[in-house]
N, C-alpha and C positions, 0 to 999 in steps of 0.2 A: 836856519837855527833853532827856529821857535817851535819848527815841528820834532826834532830832537829834543827844546826841554819839554813841551809838551809830554811825548813815551815819557821822561825821565817819572815826569810825576805820575805820570797816568799808573807806571808801574809800582811808587812808593806809596799811591790809592790803593793799587790790588793788591798790596804787602800788608798793610794794616786792614783790608777786611779776611784775609784769611789768618793775621795772627787774633780779630775779633771771632772769624768761626772756630778754631786750635783753644780760643780761652773758654769762650759762651758757651762752644758747643762738646771742645772735644777732650777738656780740661782736663777731666779725669779717665777716661779713654783710652787704649792703647797709644793710637797715633800723638793725643794732646800730650800726655803724656814722657814719650819718647822725647817729644819733639822741647819739652822743657825741661827732663831731667826729672821727673819726679816719680816717688812711692807710692803706691795706691793710698796705704791710709792719708798720706798726706793729700792726697788730689781729693780725696770726700771731703777731709776738713776746711779745705777750701777753695771748693767749690764756685764759691757764693764770691767770694771776693774778682777770683778768676772773673765771673761774668760779668762783675762790675768793671774791671783792666779792661773789659772786651770792649764793652758799650763805647769805655772812653776813644779805645781805636779804632770804633767804627766811624766817630767823629771826626777825628783826624783825618778817614778816608772820606767821608761828608765833603769837609771842608776843602780836601785838593781835589774831590772831581768840580765840585761846586766853583771855585776856582778853574778848574779846565770850559764849563759850559757858557760860564760869565761871556754874556755880549760883548761887552765893551772890553778892550782890551786890555788898557791902563790899569783897570781897576779887578782887571783878574787876576794879571802882573804880582800887584799887590795882597790879592784873596791866599794868592799860591806861596809867594814868600812866608809871612805870615806862618800858616799852614806848615807850610816845612821845616819853620823855628820850631813851629810848636813839638813837630815830630824827634828834632834835633835835640831839642832842651830833654822832650822825655827818655829817648834814648841816653844819655847826658848821665841821664837821671839812673834809670835802669842800669848799666853800665857799673859807678858808683856803687849803686848797693844791692842786683843779685849780682850777674853778671857782666861780665866784661863784655864775652862776645856780641852782645847787644848794641856795644857801639856802632864794630862791623856792621851790625848787619839789618839793624834802624837810622844809625844815628851818620855813618859816614853815606850810606846810599842817598838819603836825604841832602846831603853837602852837594854833593856833585846834580842833582836836579836842581838842586838852589842855584847851585853856581851856574847853572845850565841856565833859570831862567831870569837871575839878573847878567845874562852875557844877550839873551834875544832882546 
């Protein structure tokens, strides 16, 4: 079961690396605007804010990766639990304030990974 949990945690980390790339480097480009449903003028006006959001998503990814490679298994699972909870809180806030689909893109996968970590 531990390998399933690790795969799910890695998936959440990669998802947040992808979100980092979209927000920091593609926000006002066609791919980023399509992903977030933005118009060019708005995207251009908010590019620095999106970069900041992307950086925070990078920190979430880094924390999850740290939890995957940490040498002490018990401490590693605690690190993973903490960062998965952070992802879930961010997803709930995003769903409440921006788009409900964030709940299904970010929160639900993190919850599944969290359950796997707790069961491992």
